[in-house]
C-alpha positions, 0 to 999 in steps of 0.5 A: 500500500505504501509503495502505491502512495509513494509511487505517486511521488516517484513515478518511473515512466520508462518502466510503465512503458514496458509492461511486458518486462518484469521490473526485477529482470530489467537492468537499469542505468542512471545517467551520471553526467550532463549532456551524455550522447546517445549514439547510433553506434558504439563509436564517438564518431557515430551519429548522435540520437539524443542528449541525456542528462544526469538523473535520467534512467535508461534500460540496458539491453547489451554491451559493445566494447566500452559502450552500453546498448540502451533504450530510452522509453521516454524518447522511444529511442535506442542507442549506445552510451559510453559506459563512463557516463552511466552507472548500472543498477539493479532494482532488486531488494538486495541492491536497495541498501547500496542505492540508499547509501548513494542517496545519502551521499548525494543529498549533500552534494550541490549540483547533483539534485537531478541525479539524487532524484533519479537514485531516490526513485530507483531506491523506491522501485527496489526496496521491499514494502516493509523498508518503505514503511519504516525509517528508510521510507521516511528518510528517502522522502526527506531526501527526495524533498530536499533534492527537489527543494534545493533544485528549485532554490538554485533555479530561483537564485540566479546563480546560473549566470550564463545561458548554458547554466540556465539551460542545464537548470531548466533540463534538471527541472524537466528531469525531476518533473518526469519523475512526478516532482511538481514545481510552482512558479510566480513573479516576486520582486521582479524575478521568477520564483520557482518552488517545489510543491512540497508533496514529499515533505507533507508525507514526511509530516504524516509519517513517524519522522524524527524531529530534524526531519520534521523541522526540515519538512516544515521549514521547506513548506512554510517558506515566505518566498513560495507564497503566491503574492496574488493570494487574497487576504482571506486565503493568505490568513488561512495559509498563515494559520496553517503555517503556524500550526505546522511550525508548532507541531515540531519539538524545538527542544529536540533539535540541534541549536542551528536548526532550532534557531531556524524554526524559531525565526520562522515561527516569529515571522509567521506569528507577526504576520498573523498579528497583522492579519488578525488586527486587520480583521478587527480581532484580538492580535496581542496573543499572536504578537506575543508569540512572535516576540517570544519566538524571536527572544528564544533564538540563540544568536551565538549559534546563528550560521552565516547564512542565517544572519540575513534570515534573522534580521528579516525575522526581527524586522517582521516582528518589529513591524507588528510588535505594537499589537502586543502593547496594551490599549492606550489610556484616555488622554483627553486634555489641553494637549493634542491627542488622537482618536480613531474612527471608521472611514470607508470600507476597510479604512481607519481614520485618525483624528487629532483633537485637543480641548478646543477641537472635538470630532466635529472640528478636528485639528486634522483628519487622515484616513488609511487602509493600514493598521493604526497602532494607537498605543504608539502615539506620543506627543513631544514636550512642546506639544507641536509634534506627535508621532504615530505608528501605522502599518500598511502591510504585514512587514512594513511599518511607517511613522506618521508625523503630525506637526503644528505649523503656522497654518495649522497641523499637517501630516507627513509619512516617514517610511522605513526606506526610500525603496519599494516596500519590502520588509522594514520598519521606521520607529520613533525613538525620542524627542529632542528638546526644542520641538524641531527634531526627533530620533528615529530608528529605521531598518529595511530590506528592499530592492536587494539592499539592507540598511539599519540606521539611527537618525536625528531627523528634522521635523519640518522636512523629515530630512536626516540631520545626522545618522549612524549605524550605532546609536552610541555614536550619536550624542542625541541618542545618548541624551534624549532617547525615549526609555520605553523605546529602549526597553521595547525596540528590537533595533538594538538586538 
């Protein structure tokens, strides 16, 4: 029964094309080199019938000198392949352990993904049913998913800088697809993102798999890059709820430190997105934001690998964007000084209304509406009473500062984004007021259009131009003297 299930993942087309030949009596060869020539005769000068690629399987029908006579069922063509370009295998139970050993070797060999998929499929065909139902079956699914996911990452990374390299990647994807491995694609940030659909990983989670296997499967299934950017809010919300459930199903305490960090970073990112989505639906979001903060706090930074530093920064920015959801609701602040209230606007809109003791909702100092989430708890007025800063989150990983400022003609509103790039991941947050009513302190961190930056800035209130900035706040005297104590206590920018 298990063989039938796993056969949906690893369908060997060349066997099904020759039903008259029993699989156990067929001698098979796996192509081990790219661009292997299938020739009409056992000579290098013979006419080329086709080009074969690593991971492809052919049936061996004879041997002539240093060539194998083979038949390719997919192309419905026979010919000769040089013996140095293939490895002969037998799909019998006795040979299954050797095939598994080769899969174990190839799973850590970059560039050998298509070959690894071919060997994984060969093992599935050779192994007895009882092996596939046990630890070996889970291991082969884990490896098969790893090969497919790594191949998709290579195809999306842009690492193939030449047309020849891109052509090889395309053919490797085609080889994997012929074995029943499915990929999805969509455009993200101006390039094509290719992702494995994760079928093998879902089967790993459904079996008695170990903590590390479950963690690898879960991380592959919950990658942010593989979320369709065209999903609507309801579909995205349901997907993130599922992602959170899958991540919570892995025992982080049983993992090695580096893998536990990766799991916690993903949990922090997903729960921060859920905080935004729940707030957007008018639901309580404090529990989700608290889960995100707790997960981020559990990361052991001394165990971060070099390749995980970027992911850690991204997770911290996502959590920062939604962290105000964990703050208590604002206390009543009516009085002579300016304060804000929020009210419903058009469908999906929230309107921010600035009031004081002389201006009520019928004649506000200023009124501005947004489709973003208004974190009213973040509102802070400077000592002079001529400027107010407010956190507004228009997207789940992007938080802005709205600066209300009193001028001669009345109050105005200006928006300070995390960066001048197209919205990606980032936040801008108020860090303190500089006495005099002309400057404020700001922390900004963002990644977008391939750039990452984190700055601490002294900013002019009249133009929102940066007067001074540094990557370390201890370099700026104004931060040493005037940073807000609550900001220093709660911010993630000082991590």
